C-alpha positions, 0 to 999 in steps of 0.5 A: 740441188748441186753442192755448187750453189753453196760455195757462192758468197753474198757480197753485201757492198755490191749486192751480188753473189760471187763465185768461190774464190772471188770473195776475199779479194773483194772484201778487202777493197778499200773504197773512198766516199764516192766509191772509188777503189784506193790502194797504197800510194794513192792521193786522197782530197777531203771532203769535208772539214774535220777537226783533228783530236789531240792536234787542236787542228781543223784540216779543211775540205779540199786538203790533199793528202798524198801517200796513203796506206791501207790498214787492216780496217777497210773504213780507215787509212794511214796517212801523213800530213805536214803538221800532223804525224800518225794521222788516220782518217776514215774513208768516208771523209776522203776522195780519190785524186 
């Protein structure tokens, strides 16, 4: 057995073995509910009604959120909405437009 076999990294999201050096880039990929890769500045659509804690407001399914920002957590994105400042959404509730 060669030492090169130990350098590969198993990616649980894709179920594949990745060569050395490619794991950090894949690990940072932020994906929406449909599996599309999200990037800073993308627009997303809500896939279900969400009650916003602390705002006594509900964002309806189909609401478009523009200019998202990625966070250190691959399951959360920072967003802006006309009536809510500092909105953080979970990626499982959005779909890329």
